[in-house]
BAMI-169271 format. One record per residue (C-alpha): residue in three letters; x, y, z. Coordinates in steps of 0.001 Angstrom, whole numbers, plus 500000, padded with zeros to 6 digits. Example, Ala and Ser with C-alpha at 12.3 -4.5 7.8 and 13.67 -1.06 7.14 Angstrom:
2
Ala512300495500507800
Ser513670498940507140
***
This chain:
483
Met332437363306290946
Pro334361365160288510
Arg338069364371287879
Lys340732367435289383
Lys342620368509286555
Thr346328367654286978
Lys348577370461285899
Pro350661368767282608
Pro354298368215283460
Thr356792371166282170
Cys360503371865282491
Glu362334375490281698
Gly364056376188278552
Tyr365952379423277759
Leu365468381376274408
Pro368191383583273552
Arg367021387109273616
Gly367370388153270094
Leu365618384781268866
Arg361964384925268938
Ala359799381503269826
Thr357762381698266784
Glu360858381705264547
Leu362261378738266258
His359070376744265851
Asp358759378182262212
Leu362094376384261354
Cys361288373189263014
His357919372948261244
Gly357548369814259476
Leu360732368659260032
Pro361903365990262807
Phe363431368366264966
Asp361759369431268297
Ala361984373084269241
Asp361722372388272922
Arg364499370345273089
Ile366473372999271256
Val365522375688274088
Val366536373211276546
Phe369902372718275050
Phe370255376436274712
Lys369606376342278695
Phe372698374054279131
Leu374674376010276899
Tyr374068379356278895
Asn374639377693282150
Arg378262376651281008
Thr379143380025280265
Arg378053381388283485
Gly380772382823285551
Ile380667380947288900
Ser381684384199291004
Asp379034386625289755
Gly376662384429287571
Arg377208386617284643
Ile376761384972281144
Asn379549385337278477
Ala377578385368275179
Asp380895385257273322
Ala382397382457274851
Phe382585379073273310
Val382064376109275605
Gln382710372311275301
Met379283370131275545
His380439366623275985
Trp379420363768273597
Gln377138362028276670
His375651365350277309
Met374692365624273694
Glu373329362006273515
Glu370877362736276683
Leu369592365674275025
Phe368987364800271576
Ser369642360836271632
Ala372979359115270105
Asn371464358851266589
Lys370243362427266151
Ile373181364543267581
Lys374673365277264142
Ala371285365889262607
Tyr370353368485265487
Arg373921370007265348
Asp373889370266261563
Phe370392372023261575
Met371218374374264259
Val374321375286262322
Glu372515375552259124
His369923377997260866
Glu372587380035262495
Leu371085379133265916
Ile374673377929267060
Glu378230378131265781
Val380479374945266493
Gln384311374757266768
Asn386045371575266517
Ala389819371849266248
His390473367952266944
Ala387465366461264571
Phe388486362776265836
Ser387807363776269385
Lys384346363234270812
Thr385259365841273787
Ser386467368828271834
Thr383512370193269969
Arg382730373552271310
Tyr379740375882271191
Arg378283378885271520
Val374684380563270669
His375145382045267112
Pro375969385865267326
Arg372851386647265143
Cys370521385416268046
Thr372722387564270896
Arg373552390579268536
Pro370669392708269704
Leu371877392508273282
Asp374302394994274541
Leu376860392540275660
Phe378376395495278062
Asp375335396088279838
Phe375952392976282441
Ser371930393959284146
Ala370533393112280540
Pro369178389298280703
Ala370669387450277962
Tyr367728385105277549
Thr363971384682277974
Arg362772381694280506
Val360168379618278307
Ala358051376654279127
Val358833373318277657
Thr355813371103277349
Ser357093368547274997
Pro357364364820276729
Arg360833364228274537
Ala362011367282275882
Ile361227366800279612
Arg362452363413279596
Ala365839364406277851
Asn366139367312280384
Gln365724365044283419
Ala368122362504282040
Tyr370421365202281228
Lys370331366664284989
Gln370725363263286352
Phe373781362670284223
Lys375043365935285310
Phe374464365351289044
Glu376329362091289037
Glu379023363645287122
Met379219366202289949
Leu378844363405292675
Ser382003361706291229
Arg384197364629291655
Leu383040365740295338
Pro385263364787298120
Ala384035363134301516
Pro381672364047303172
Tyr379924366128300506
Asn379463363451298130
Val377401361992301100
Leu375378365089301657
Ala374769366082298359
Pro372198363414297536
Leu370710364193300780
Met370431367846300048
Arg368643367152296778
His365537366430298995
Ile365268369860300748
Glu361893371294300073
Val361323374896299388
Val358034376665300812
Asn357853379569298502
Asp354037379423298563
Ala353842379566302296
Pro351875382747303478
Glu355641384111305306
Ala357153383548301658
Arg355313386286300273
Ala356360388869303191
Ile360012387708302810
Leu360108388181299009
Asp358296391745298960
Ala360685393071301498
Leu363474391959299343
His361743392965296161
Asn361058396513297549
Asn364638396965299073
Pro365980399794296805
Lys369359397901296988
Tyr368153394912295202
Lys365041396234293283
Asp364950395327289412
Lys368316393427289996
Tyr367524390226291356
Glu364658387308290554
Phe364121386200294048
Asp361152384400292973
Ala362686382659289850
Gln365532381705292269
Leu363434380041294875
Glu361069378143292098
Ala364303377256290126
Ile365730375470293285
Lys362451373989294059
Ser362065372374290584
Arg365828371699290336
Glu366144373596287317
Thr369254375361289522
Glu371286372631291373
Tyr375229372194291573
Tyr377514370926294377
Phe381308371521294064
Ala384322372237296096
Cys386338375293294719
Asn390056374794293554
Phe391172378221295523
Gly389725377882299141
Arg388128374184298720
Arg385077375959299892
Phe381619373717299270
His379389375725296939
Ser375712374678296260
Gln372457376297295300
Tyr372005376994298855
Thr375252378661299602
Ser374457381337297042
Leu370994382207298412
Lys370125385285300303
Lys370076384741304115
Glu366506385783304307
Leu365339383425301936
Arg367084380607303717
Gln363924380765306251
Leu361913379020303473
Leu363808376033303043
Arg362653372665305101
Phe364395369611305628
Pro362109366544304474
Gly359293365774306678
Cys359992369045308988
Asn358041371854309182
Glu360331373862311446
Val362566376857310161
Met366045375495309728
Ala368538376938312429
Glu371828378428311462
Leu374858377564313389
Asp377297380793312871
Ile380668381558314021
Val380634385139315766
Asn383285387628313653
Ser383911384521311500
Gln386685385953308865
Pro388467387809311706
Trp388801384876314030
Ile390074382758311228
Thr392635385285310493
Ser393736385210313904
Ile394271381340314083
Val396500381317310805
Asp399601380011312293
Glu402609377661311673
Ala400561374263313146
Leu397523375156311057
Val399300376130307706
Lys401411372908308103
Lys398428370626308800
Tyr396121372080306237
Val397652373952303513
Pro400723372124303415
Glu401339373045299734
Ala402387376573300989
Tyr403773376097304143
Glu407632375924302876
Glu407007379379301040
Val405518381215304165
Lys406864379231307389
His409519382138307802
Ile406316384537308325
Leu404475381946310562
Asn407442381535312699
Ser408600385413312680
Ala407851387925315695
Tyr404530388819314539
Thr402364386044315739
Lys404228386245319048
Ala403658389974319880
Ala401512391054322561
Asp399083393118320020
Phe398834389821317929
Asn397440388038321314
Ala395156390810322193
Tyr393786390987318649
Arg393175386948318963
Leu391218387179322204
Leu389170390045320653
Cys388234387710318053
Ala387747384700319693
Asn385455386544322184
Gly383364388089319202
Thr384120391876319984
Val386899392986317297
Tyr384238394940315382
Glu383134396773318381
Arg386863397779319055
Trp387230398351315303
Met384362401053315413
Glu386157402648318372
Leu389752402994316571
Leu387726404745313349
Val386130407282315815
Glu389683407901317315
His391533407932314349
Ile389243409532311600
Gly386549411107313911
Asp382955410895315157
Asp382127411604311201
Trp383934408367310222
Arg381283407160308119
Ala380683410504306341
Gln384492410760305601
Ile385020407405304694
Ile381887408054301609
Ala383389411284300914
Leu386839409398299993
Asp385285406671297924
Ala383610409055295717
Glu386756411484295293
Tyr388700408299294298
Asn386021406985292184
Tyr385891403679294444
Glu382868402059293857
Asp381384399879297004
Ser377634399767297009
Asp377829397977300450
Ala379499401042301870
Gln377712403872300476
Asp374190402145301343
Val372286404898303508
Glu370566402320305305
Ile373392400110306547
Asp374282400522310450
Asp377515401593311688
Arg378420397837312526
Ser377807396581309287
Leu379835399455307680
Ser382636399036310010
Lys382934395189309152
Ile382717396177305672
Leu385739398595306252
Phe387455396148308329
Phe387548393839305114
Arg389355396162303010
Val392273396072305358
Ile392164392013305281
Phe391819391433301568
Ala392860394381300205
Lys396423395749299355
Gln397789397363302505
Glu400726399661301171
Gly402782400803298204
Thr401363401895295030
Val398421400751292799
Met397563400819289252
Lys395216403631288118
Asn394530404646284858
Gly397718402737283431
Lys399798404699285866
Thr401451403747289303
Ala399982405878292260
Lys399960406189295972
Leu397606403808297832
Pro394546406028297900
Glu393496407807301095
Asn390367405903301660
Phe392424402697301953
Ser395493403913303537
Ile393488405930306491
Leu392011402527307311
Asn395249401007307297
Asp396827403712309742
Ala393861403121312081
Phe394299399039311864
Lys398011399528312078
Ala398153401793315254
Glu396272399205317452
Trp397648395974315952
Pro400927396662314129
Ser402169393006314350
Val398901391713312959
Trp399316394246310045
Gln402581393112308954
Phe401680389648309427
Phe399022390017306559
Ala401004392262304590
Ala404034389903304497
Ile401779386887303697
Lys400237389030300849
Lys403624389694299408
Thr404776386094298949
Arg404128384479295766
Leu402540381191296442
Thr403056378786294074
Cys399448377093294465
Asn397411380486294248
Asn396589380881290513
Ser394346383674291428
Lys394434386229288486
Lys393952389342290783
Glu396940392076291185
Gly399742391054293184
Ala399298388297295597
His396601389978297826
Ser394335386818298074
Asn396984384655299369
Leu395781385426303002
Ala392277384646301571
Leu393468381103300089
Leu395051380321303625
Met391945381529305561
Gln389523379470303424
Arg391513376173303366
Ile391855376315306967
Glu388303377102307419
Ser386929374316304960
Ser389088371856306567
Ile387623372460309884
Met384251372433308153
Gln384847369051306477
Ala385844367746309795
Phe382705368945311329
Leu380619367566308718
Ile382065364033308885
Lys381381364268312838
Cys377906365404312460
Leu377367362253309858
Glu378904359914312466
Asn376787361359315055
Gly373422361047313403
Ile372985364470312072
Asn372193363929308554
Asp370026366876307900
Ile372487369592307503
Val373547372165304777
Pro377121373627304751
Ile377271377458304400
Tyr380859378128304154
Asp381739378605307506
Gly378567377690309324
Ala375465375201308615
Leu371944374862308709
Val370657372270310743
Lys367233371056312483
Gln366484373130315752
Ala366492370198317799
Asp370292369293316685
Leu371384372953317366
Ala372800372318320484
Phe374540369323319621
Ala375924370473316405
Lys377779373471318300
Glu379142370779320717
Leu380416368721317963
Phe381810372120315978
Leu383919373158319180
Glu384976369559319576
Val386413369756316177
Val388069373458316874
Gln389733371831319705
Glu391046368611317715
Ser392433371073314935
Gly394949372796317053
Ala393860376270316775
Gln394934378564319601
Thr391360379813320429
Glu387712378856320183
Pro384966381217318526
Arg381849382093319960
Val379411380152318224
Lys375619381495318274
Gly372479379968316569
***
């Protein structure tokens, strides 16, 4: 019986768009340099310049590559030879302000390799993915990735340092029949067409070409390759040895609910670094007012967006949707989600609700270098919110006006103060929930910010554990939890 041909092992490398593969191989020809190792190096170099929040690559940035990272890629006795070769042939540029320090060397792809790119066109890809077949390069790639994983793991707080190794074994069924239907629906959606490579994203997760686990400094939220995955694509994830679609534990109206539980006790418990600066607001009449209590109950019941839609009709009119879109256009405010013609009214009202919660609520804004009144597409929403929940509105505004020492956000003013308090309270509750899950034998779990993916069989018990943790936290209300 003839042997079945096995596919040779490969990994992925990145080739700068301004550099031809033939040119790179010609440069290495006859010399003891492996072109495949260099394109693997380009991959990790590019990924170091990739923005966490938007995924964009800053091709002009110099980034540090630790000596041990370089050693995993090139081997200790060849690092200098590879570096000198790449510098000589204008493949990279190097900055080394302190030559005696092994950790201070910084690198970037040479401008000649990126010059053909329009760096102001963020939709233009900075590189081409290429298959790497060299066994040495594949081994170097694996060693480097394992080194990076262990480095990430050493920085993770509990329970994420327990969950990350378990999450590495999650399977991606992007070759299943249902996968094609999901991917086709996304690719054919005008909103995403030609903007996202969903197939490549799934394949990168499957092959571990994309793998990261960290808790951010701002809100202490846990991020991974699964949190950035679109909700539709999570249907293609499977826990090891399980053929069922993952179940999602989700808080109804999660963001409004978290705003409604921000109080003195929770800030003192979970965000003590900000407590002294906001305790006068937390102890004010705002949080004790009747309208705040009514808001709190709506958020807990999961009906706040429905009431908000009624307010939009009352204060703007039955054509509130058209009016807001027209005002956005008048003030050159780009909000692709709000202008999506296919979005339903409830989803749009949610987006507009977030403008009140997270944006500037009063005063002036900078426009073309000059101060201007808060534009009408924002003020009209604030007026509708303030008329129904004046104490809540004032509470949000007061927190945003306070300068928090622990908030290093570069956003204008202190708008992100409320988001910081919310996220740190949310992430603390989620950490306690995940610890309780592990203690009770639920090991197959993927944190998704204020929710989680679990096995279908574990969903009901996970809900019970989550509500237990909320009660133990001291939150004034419990949310509705669906799943």
